[in-house]
Structure formats: structure tokens, C-alpha cells
C-alpha positions as CSV (number, residue, x, y, z in Angstrom):
1,M,10.6,30.9,-3.8
2,G,9.8,32.7,-7.3
3,N,7.0,32.5,-9.7
4,R,7.1,29.2,-11.1
5,L,3.9,29.4,-13.5
6,S,3.9,33.0,-14.2
7,R,2.3,32.1,-17.3
8,I,-0.3,29.1,-18.2
9,V,-1.5,29.7,-22.0
10,T,1.8,29.1,-23.5
11,R,-0.1,27.4,-26.9
12,T,3.3,25.2,-26.8
13,G,1.2,21.7,-26.9
14,D,-1.2,22.5,-29.5
15,D,1.0,20.5,-31.7
16,G,0.1,17.7,-29.5
17,T,3.3,17.9,-27.3
18,T,4.4,18.5,-24.0
19,G,7.3,19.4,-22.2
20,L,9.3,17.2,-19.7
21,A,10.6,19.3,-16.5
22,D,14.1,18.5,-18.2
23,G,12.6,20.8,-21.4
24,T,12.1,17.3,-23.8
25,R,9.3,17.3,-26.1
26,V,7.4,14.7,-26.2
27,H,3.9,13.4,-27.2
28,K,1.7,13.9,-25.2
29,D,0.3,10.5,-25.5
30,S,3.7,8.9,-24.6
31,P,3.9,6.0,-21.5
32,R,6.0,8.4,-19.2
33,I,2.8,11.4,-19.8
34,E,0.3,8.1,-19.5
35,A,2.1,7.8,-15.8
36,G,2.8,11.1,-14.7
37,G,-1.2,12.0,-15.3
38,T,-2.3,8.9,-14.0
39,V,-0.6,9.5,-10.9
40,D,-1.7,12.9,-11.1
41,E,-5.2,12.1,-11.4
42,L,-4.6,9.5,-8.4
43,N,-3.1,12.7,-6.4
44,S,-6.4,14.2,-6.8
45,A,-8.5,11.7,-6.0
46,I,-6.9,11.5,-2.5
47,G,-6.9,14.9,-2.6
48,V,-11.4,14.9,-3.3
49,L,-11.3,11.7,0.0
50,L,-9.9,14.7,2.0
51,A,-11.6,17.4,1.4
52,A,-15.0,15.2,1.1
53,A,-14.7,13.0,4.2
54,T,-15.0,13.2,7.5
55,L,-11.7,11.0,8.3
56,P,-10.4,9.6,11.4
57,A,-8.3,11.6,13.5
58,A,-5.1,10.1,11.6
59,L,-5.3,9.6,8.3
60,P,-5.7,13.4,7.3
61,A,-1.7,13.4,8.2
62,L,-1.4,10.1,6.5
63,L,-2.9,10.8,3.2
64,L,-1.6,14.3,3.0
65,D,2.2,12.9,3.2
66,I,1.4,10.6,0.7
67,Q,0.3,13.2,-1.9
68,H,3.3,14.8,-1.2
69,D,5.3,11.6,-2.5
70,L,2.7,11.3,-5.3
71,F,4.6,14.5,-6.0
72,D,7.5,13.3,-5.9
73,L,6.5,10.5,-7.7
74,G,5.7,13.4,-10.7
75,G,8.7,14.9,-10.6
76,E,9.9,11.0,-10.7
77,L,8.1,11.0,-13.6
78,A,8.7,14.2,-15.2
79,I,12.7,14.6,-15.5
80,P,13.6,11.1,-16.7
81,G,16.2,9.7,-14.5
82,S,15.8,11.4,-11.4
83,V,14.7,8.8,-8.3
84,L,12.5,10.3,-6.6
85,I,10.8,7.7,-4.4
86,R,13.1,6.0,-2.1
87,A,12.4,2.7,0.4
88,P,11.9,4.7,3.3
89,Q,8.7,5.5,1.7
90,V,7.9,2.6,0.3
91,E,8.3,1.1,4.1
92,K,6.6,3.6,5.5
93,L,3.6,2.6,3.6
94,E,4.2,-1.0,5.2
95,A,3.9,-0.2,8.1
96,A,0.7,2.6,8.2
97,V,-0.8,-1.0,6.2
98,E,-0.1,-3.5,8.8
99,Q,-1.2,-0.9,11.7
100,W,-4.8,-0.1,9.8
101,N,-5.4,-3.9,8.7
102,A,-4.6,-5.4,12.4
103,A,-8.1,-4.3,14.0
104,L,-9.8,-5.7,11.0
105,P,-11.6,-8.6,10.7
106,P,-10.0,-10.9,8.1
107,L,-12.2,-11.5,4.7
108,R,-14.1,-14.3,3.9
109,E,-15.6,-12.4,0.7
110,F,-14.5,-9.5,-1.6
111,V,-15.0,-6.6,-0.7
112,L,-17.2,-4.3,-3.3
113,P,-16.5,-0.7,-3.4
114,G,-19.1,1.3,-1.6
115,G,-20.1,1.0,2.3
116,S,-19.4,5.1,2.9
117,V,-18.7,8.4,0.7
118,A,-15.3,8.3,2.6
119,A,-14.9,4.4,1.8
120,A,-16.0,4.9,-1.7
121,A,-13.6,7.4,-2.6
122,C,-11.2,5.4,-0.9
123,H,-11.9,2.6,-3.4
124,M,-11.7,4.7,-6.2
125,A,-8.6,6.7,-5.5
126,R,-7.3,2.7,-5.0
127,S,-8.0,2.1,-8.3
128,I,-7.3,5.0,-9.7
129,C,-3.7,3.7,-8.3
130,R,-4.0,0.2,-9.7
131,R,-4.3,1.9,-13.3
132,A,-0.7,4.4,-12.1
133,E,1.1,1.1,-11.5
134,R,0.2,-0.5,-14.5
135,R,0.8,2.9,-16.4
136,C,4.2,3.1,-14.9
137,W,5.4,-0.3,-15.5
138,A,4.5,-0.1,-19.7
139,L,6.6,2.9,-19.2
140,T,9.3,0.6,-18.1
141,R,9.3,-2.2,-21.5
142,A,10.6,1.4,-22.7
143,E,12.3,3.5,-20.3
144,P,13.9,3.1,-16.8
145,L,12.4,3.8,-13.7
146,G,13.4,4.5,-10.2
147,P,13.5,1.4,-8.4
148,H,11.2,2.0,-6.1
149,A,8.4,3.7,-7.6
150,L,6.3,0.4,-8.4
151,H,6.9,-1.3,-5.3
152,Y,5.1,2.6,-3.4
153,L,2.6,2.6,-5.6
154,N,1.5,-1.5,-5.4
155,R,2.0,-0.5,-1.0
156,L,-0.1,2.0,-1.8
157,S,-3.0,0.1,-3.4
158,D,-2.8,-1.8,-1.0
159,L,-2.8,1.1,2.1
160,L,-6.0,2.3,0.0
161,F,-7.8,-1.0,0.0
162,V,-7.1,-1.6,3.8
163,L,-8.4,2.1,4.2
164,A,-11.2,1.7,2.6
165,R,-12.4,-1.2,4.5
166,V,-11.6,0.7,8.1
167,L,-13.9,4.6,6.5
168,A,-17.0,1.5,6.1
169,R,-16.6,0.6,9.1
170,S,-16.5,4.0,10.7
171,A,-19.4,5.4,12.8
172,G,-21.4,2.2,12.9
173,G,-21.1,1.1,9.2
174,S,-20.4,-2.0,7.1
175,E,-18.7,-2.9,4.7
176,V,-20.6,-3.6,1.1
177,L,-19.5,-7.7,0.4
178,W,-19.6,-9.1,-2.8
179,R,-22.6,-12.3,-3.0
180,R,-22.5,-15.5,-5.4
181,E,-25.7,-15.8,-4.4
182,R,-28.5,-12.5,-5.5
183,G,-31.0,-12.2,-3.1
184,A,-31.0,-9.7,-0.1
185,P,-27.9,-7.6,0.2
186,A,-25.3,-9.1,2.4
187,T,-23.2,-6.2,4.5
188,G,-20.2,-7.5,6.8
189,G,-20.3,-6.4,10.3
């Protein structure tokens, strides 16, 4: 493979526009760039989770695969009309949600972000994922997006929620539960 980015400083964006992968110039705050930028931010948040935490054995490979999917989704957003996220990627997330959720107790209350550094980082990725989904929906009002991209982000946010619960409980930790009545701290066992 040749050099993809041989020149980093181009000054072409100094006018408030940026180039899509098909060569089209768009405003830096266009819905397509907002969506792509938020997907990139999500990918970075998952990278932080991978780098900053000791994770259960099967989790790093799953998260790395998700990072590759998110890079594909970024490509789909950078090339109008392209479809890089497909049904099998969505189905894989659904299976992972079922697998990781199977060992968790049913929720009786809302979960607050926290419980451990890894769980908090996973909750942060989940909230960024929700924003990425909103940005992609906003884009669909103006331009088409592949049929599975939105489903992928929706399933990914579900998976990140489940994984945050798993991570909060790993190594003997517990989840932080929302309490209607404020008093002594409550944790889920």
C-alpha cells in the first residue's frame, strides 16, 4: 500500500470546507461531516477503553472488530452513496448483546455511569454512540445513508450499555444505581 497521507498540512480547509473521499467539498459543519466526526469520536472513545482498562478476555477482540466497523461507517459517511455496513455486522452486535447480557441480573433501577474506570469509559462511548446515531438520523433528512448504518449504531449503543454493566461488575465491583431517595450510596451487587 502506498502512502495515503503524505502531506498533512494542506490549508484546503482554511475556508471552512473539507473534502469528502469522492472529492466533493462541503462545509465543515454539514450534517455529513457532523455524523462522520461523531463516529470518529466514538471510535476514539472505544480506543481509550481498550488502552486504559484491563478487560475480560473476549472483549478486546470484539471492541477491535467494532473499531474496524466504525472506520467502515466513517468511510460510508465520507463517500456519499456507498454502503459499507451490512446486515451481518448488525447481527453480530445483536448476538454479542445476548451473549454478554445473559449473565447479568435483570435491571430493577436505572444505572448511572461509573462503577469502575472501565465501566465509566464504556458509558462514555455509549453516550457518544447515541450522539453519532442522532447525527446520522439528522443526515438522513437531507441525504440517503446505507440501510444498516443506523441499525448498527443503535445495536452498538445497546451493546456498550451491557458491556458497561459487565465491566462495573468485573473483578468484584458493582454498578452504581440511580436512587429516587437520596441518602446513603446504593450499589448493585
